[in-house]
ChimeraX commands (.cxc) that place a marker at each C-alpha (Angstrom):
marker #1 position -224.62,105.69,38.67 radius 0.5
marker #1 position -222.37,103.37,36.70 radius 0.5
marker #1 position -220.09,100.65,37.97 radius 0.5
marker #1 position -216.72,101.90,38.79 radius 0.5
marker #1 position -213.62,101.52,40.98 radius 0.5
marker #1 position -213.68,104.91,42.75 radius 0.5
marker #1 position -210.94,106.49,44.69 radius 0.5
marker #1 position -211.72,107.43,48.25 radius 0.5
marker #1 position -211.18,110.53,50.27 radius 0.5
marker #1 position -210.88,109.89,54.01 radius 0.5
marker #1 position -210.95,112.61,56.64 radius 0.5
marker #1 position -210.79,111.79,60.48 radius 0.5
marker #1 position -210.86,114.22,63.33 radius 0.5
marker #1 position -207.57,114.52,65.22 radius 0.5
marker #1 position -207.20,114.76,69.04 radius 0.5
marker #1 position -208.22,118.36,68.95 radius 0.5
marker #1 position -211.39,117.67,66.96 radius 0.5
marker #1 position -210.04,119.12,63.68 radius 0.5
marker #1 position -210.73,117.10,60.53 radius 0.5
marker #1 position -207.58,115.95,58.72 radius 0.5
marker #1 position -207.54,114.33,55.39 radius 0.5
marker #1 position -205.47,111.17,55.66 radius 0.5
marker #1 position -206.41,109.49,52.27 radius 0.5
marker #1 position -202.76,109.27,51.22 radius 0.5
marker #1 position -201.94,107.01,54.12 radius 0.5
marker #1 position -205.03,104.76,54.08 radius 0.5
marker #1 position -204.56,101.62,52.01 radius 0.5
marker #1 position -207.65,99.58,53.12 radius 0.5
marker #1 position -211.12,100.53,54.16 radius 0.5
marker #1 position -213.84,97.99,55.20 radius 0.5
marker #1 position -217.18,99.27,56.42 radius 0.5
marker #1 position -220.55,97.86,57.50 radius 0.5
marker #1 position -223.89,99.59,58.18 radius 0.5
marker #1 position -225.80,96.65,59.78 radius 0.5
marker #1 position -229.23,96.94,61.31 radius 0.5
marker #1 position -230.47,94.79,64.23 radius 0.5
marker #1 position -233.24,92.32,63.41 radius 0.5
marker #1 position -235.99,90.93,65.80 radius 0.5
marker #1 position -237.99,87.85,65.14 radius 0.5
marker #1 position -241.69,88.73,65.62 radius 0.5
marker #1 position -243.27,85.59,64.22 radius 0.5
marker #1 position -246.70,84.89,65.48 radius 0.5
marker #1 position -247.72,81.34,66.23 radius 0.5
marker #1 position -250.27,81.57,63.48 radius 0.5
marker #1 position -247.49,82.05,60.85 radius 0.5
marker #1 position -245.72,79.52,58.59 radius 0.5
marker #1 position -242.78,81.64,57.72 radius 0.5
marker #1 position -240.57,83.88,59.86 radius 0.5
marker #1 position -241.50,87.63,60.26 radius 0.5
marker #1 position -238.82,90.12,61.10 radius 0.5
marker #1 position -238.63,93.60,62.13 radius 0.5
marker #1 position -235.66,96.00,61.52 radius 0.5
marker #1 position -234.28,97.56,64.72 radius 0.5
marker #1 position -231.42,100.10,65.33 radius 0.5
marker #1 position -228.75,100.85,62.86 radius 0.5
marker #1 position -225.16,100.69,63.56 radius 0.5
marker #1 position -221.75,101.44,61.89 radius 0.5
marker #1 position -218.37,99.85,61.96 radius 0.5
marker #1 position -215.21,100.51,59.93 radius 0.5
marker #1 position -211.68,99.40,59.73 radius 0.5
marker #1 position -208.95,101.64,58.33 radius 0.5
marker #1 position -205.59,100.39,57.54 radius 0.5
marker #1 position -202.52,102.04,56.22 radius 0.5
marker #1 position -198.82,103.01,56.18 radius 0.5
marker #1 position -197.19,104.84,59.09 radius 0.5
marker #1 position -196.64,108.50,58.35 radius 0.5
marker #1 position -195.51,110.82,61.13 radius 0.5
marker #1 position -195.70,113.97,59.06 radius 0.5
marker #1 position -197.82,116.85,60.40 radius 0.5
marker #1 position -201.55,116.24,60.20 radius 0.5
marker #1 position -201.18,112.74,58.72 radius 0.5
marker #1 position -202.21,109.25,59.93 radius 0.5
marker #1 position -199.93,109.09,63.02 radius 0.5
marker #1 position -200.67,112.69,64.19 radius 0.5
marker #1 position -204.33,111.99,63.82 radius 0.5
marker #1 position -204.36,108.46,65.54 radius 0.5
marker #1 position -201.63,108.79,68.21 radius 0.5
marker #1 position -204.05,110.14,70.84 radius 0.5
marker #1 position -206.46,107.25,70.46 radius 0.5
marker #1 position -204.97,105.27,73.41 radius 0.5
marker #1 position -205.09,108.16,75.78 radius 0.5
marker #1 position -208.34,109.90,74.88 radius 0.5
marker #1 position -212.08,109.01,74.94 radius 0.5
marker #1 position -213.56,111.23,72.33 radius 0.5
marker #1 position -215.98,111.05,69.46 radius 0.5
marker #1 position -214.50,111.74,66.04 radius 0.5
marker #1 position -216.03,112.56,62.82 radius 0.5
marker #1 position -215.07,110.15,59.99 radius 0.5
marker #1 position -215.98,111.38,56.51 radius 0.5
marker #1 position -215.58,109.02,53.48 radius 0.5
marker #1 position -216.05,110.32,49.93 radius 0.5
marker #1 position -216.23,107.99,46.95 radius 0.5
marker #1 position -217.48,109.19,43.49 radius 0.5
marker #1 position -219.23,112.19,44.95 radius 0.5
marker #1 position -221.08,109.99,47.52 radius 0.5
marker #1 position -220.42,111.02,51.17 radius 0.5
marker #1 position -220.71,109.04,54.39 radius 0.5
marker #1 position -220.09,111.07,57.52 radius 0.5
marker #1 position -220.35,109.33,60.87 radius 0.5
marker #1 position -219.62,110.29,64.49 radius 0.5
marker #1 position -217.59,107.26,65.70 radius 0.5
marker #1 position -215.21,106.06,68.39 radius 0.5
marker #1 position -211.88,104.93,67.22 radius 0.5
marker #1 position -211.31,101.87,69.50 radius 0.5
marker #1 position -207.58,101.08,68.69 radius 0.5
marker #1 position -204.43,102.26,66.97 radius 0.5
marker #1 position -202.53,99.15,66.32 radius 0.5
marker #1 position -199.05,99.25,64.71 radius 0.5
marker #1 position -197.30,96.24,63.12 radius 0.5
marker #1 position -193.78,96.11,61.94 radius 0.5
marker #1 position -193.26,93.41,59.33 radius 0.5
marker #1 position -190.10,91.45,58.75 radius 0.5
marker #1 position -189.68,93.38,55.55 radius 0.5
marker #1 position -189.30,96.54,57.49 radius 0.5
marker #1 position -192.78,97.98,56.70 radius 0.5
marker #1 position -194.73,99.71,59.47 radius 0.5
marker #1 position -198.39,99.51,59.11 radius 0.5
marker #1 position -201.33,100.56,61.24 radius 0.5
marker #1 position -204.95,99.49,61.73 radius 0.5
marker #1 position -207.71,101.56,63.34 radius 0.5
marker #1 position -211.11,100.12,63.96 radius 0.5
marker #1 position -214.09,102.51,64.42 radius 0.5
marker #1 position -217.62,101.98,65.72 radius 0.5
marker #1 position -220.62,104.32,65.48 radius 0.5
marker #1 position -221.25,106.74,68.40 radius 0.5
marker #1 position -225.01,106.84,69.13 radius 0.5
marker #1 position -226.05,109.80,67.06 radius 0.5
marker #1 position -229.76,110.40,66.41 radius 0.5
marker #1 position -229.58,109.61,62.68 radius 0.5
marker #1 position -228.36,106.28,61.22 radius 0.5
marker #1 position -225.25,106.48,58.98 radius 0.5
marker #1 position -226.51,107.28,55.48 radius 0.5
marker #1 position -224.70,107.85,52.09 radius 0.5
marker #1 position -225.46,111.35,50.71 radius 0.5
marker link #1:1,2 radius 0.2
marker link #1:2,3 radius 0.2
marker link #1:3,4 radius 0.2
marker link #1:4,5 radius 0.2
marker link #1:5,6 radius 0.2
marker link #1:6,7 radius 0.2
marker link #1:7,8 radius 0.2
marker link #1:8,9 radius 0.2
marker link #1:9,10 radius 0.2
marker link #1:10,11 radius 0.2
marker link #1:11,12 radius 0.2
marker link #1:12,13 radius 0.2
marker link #1:13,14 radius 0.2
marker link #1:14,15 radius 0.2
marker link #1:15,16 radius 0.2
marker link #1:16,17 radius 0.2
marker link #1:17,18 radius 0.2
marker link #1:18,19 radius 0.2
marker link #1:19,20 radius 0.2
marker link #1:20,21 radius 0.2
marker link #1:21,22 radius 0.2
marker link #1:22,23 radius 0.2
marker link #1:23,24 radius 0.2
marker link #1:24,25 radius 0.2
marker link #1:25,26 radius 0.2
marker link #1:26,27 radius 0.2
marker link #1:27,28 radius 0.2
marker link #1:28,29 radius 0.2
marker link #1:29,30 radius 0.2
marker link #1:30,31 radius 0.2
marker link #1:31,32 radius 0.2
marker link #1:32,33 radius 0.2
marker link #1:33,34 radius 0.2
marker link #1:34,35 radius 0.2
marker link #1:35,36 radius 0.2
marker link #1:36,37 radius 0.2
marker link #1:37,38 radius 0.2
marker link #1:38,39 radius 0.2
marker link #1:39,40 radius 0.2
marker link #1:40,41 radius 0.2
marker link #1:41,42 radius 0.2
marker link #1:42,43 radius 0.2
marker link #1:43,44 radius 0.2
marker link #1:44,45 radius 0.2
marker link #1:45,46 radius 0.2
marker link #1:46,47 radius 0.2
marker link #1:47,48 radius 0.2
marker link #1:48,49 radius 0.2
marker link #1:49,50 radius 0.2
marker link #1:50,51 radius 0.2
marker link #1:51,52 radius 0.2
marker link #1:52,53 radius 0.2
marker link #1:53,54 radius 0.2
marker link #1:54,55 radius 0.2
marker link #1:55,56 radius 0.2
marker link #1:56,57 radius 0.2
marker link #1:57,58 radius 0.2
marker link #1:58,59 radius 0.2
marker link #1:59,60 radius 0.2
marker link #1:60,61 radius 0.2
marker link #1:61,62 radius 0.2
marker link #1:62,63 radius 0.2
marker link #1:63,64 radius 0.2
marker link #1:64,65 radius 0.2
marker link #1:65,66 radius 0.2
marker link #1:66,67 radius 0.2
marker link #1:67,68 radius 0.2
marker link #1:68,69 radius 0.2
marker link #1:69,70 radius 0.2
marker link #1:70,71 radius 0.2
marker link #1:71,72 radius 0.2
marker link #1:72,73 radius 0.2
marker link #1:73,74 radius 0.2
marker link #1:74,75 radius 0.2
marker link #1:75,76 radius 0.2
marker link #1:76,77 radius 0.2
marker link #1:77,78 radius 0.2
marker link #1:78,79 radius 0.2
marker link #1:79,80 radius 0.2
marker link #1:80,81 radius 0.2
marker link #1:81,82 radius 0.2
marker link #1:82,83 radius 0.2
marker link #1:83,84 radius 0.2
marker link #1:84,85 radius 0.2
marker link #1:85,86 radius 0.2
marker link #1:86,87 radius 0.2
marker link #1:87,88 radius 0.2
marker link #1:88,89 radius 0.2
marker link #1:89,90 radius 0.2
marker link #1:90,91 radius 0.2
marker link #1:91,92 radius 0.2
marker link #1:92,93 radius 0.2
marker link #1:93,94 radius 0.2
marker link #1:94,95 radius 0.2
marker link #1:95,96 radius 0.2
marker link #1:96,97 radius 0.2
marker link #1:97,98 radius 0.2
marker link #1:98,99 radius 0.2
marker link #1:99,100 radius 0.2
marker link #1:100,101 radius 0.2
marker link #1:101,102 radius 0.2
marker link #1:102,103 radius 0.2
marker link #1:103,104 radius 0.2
marker link #1:104,105 radius 0.2
marker link #1:105,106 radius 0.2
marker link #1:106,107 radius 0.2
marker link #1:107,108 radius 0.2
marker link #1:108,109 radius 0.2
marker link #1:109,110 radius 0.2
marker link #1:110,111 radius 0.2
marker link #1:111,112 radius 0.2
marker link #1:112,113 radius 0.2
marker link #1:113,114 radius 0.2
marker link #1:114,115 radius 0.2
marker link #1:115,116 radius 0.2
marker link #1:116,117 radius 0.2
marker link #1:117,118 radius 0.2
marker link #1:118,119 radius 0.2
marker link #1:119,120 radius 0.2
marker link #1:120,121 radius 0.2
marker link #1:121,122 radius 0.2
marker link #1:122,123 radius 0.2
marker link #1:123,124 radius 0.2
marker link #1:124,125 radius 0.2
marker link #1:125,126 radius 0.2
marker link #1:126,127 radius 0.2
marker link #1:127,128 radius 0.2
marker link #1:128,129 radius 0.2
marker link #1:129,130 radius 0.2
marker link #1:130,131 radius 0.2
marker link #1:131,132 radius 0.2
marker link #1:132,133 radius 0.2
marker link #1:133,134 radius 0.2
view
């Protein structure tokens, strides 16, 4: 794989559990796939020994408000009133990351210039497999 600046495809389940592609509305994506770490250094060691623990996932999506059918507002508007797991699928240069997650907020910000932006943080929802790019 070569270095590149790929475009992303972003699909997120709406309030009915139907995947909707909202790539056109998403302007920013930040994601992390951290692992827990435990210090397991014995008293007979002179350097720290560590062991990897459970995998996790977090993501922040940000974009421009769009209330058209099946776009960002239609997908995210039920976040404050529902407690459901949603599938988030990110595709970049043929690499796919699909994660069951919880969207923990749907925050809207109206700037002085008149723009209306949104931000939606997501966290992994305890599936049996860690998030993996395929």
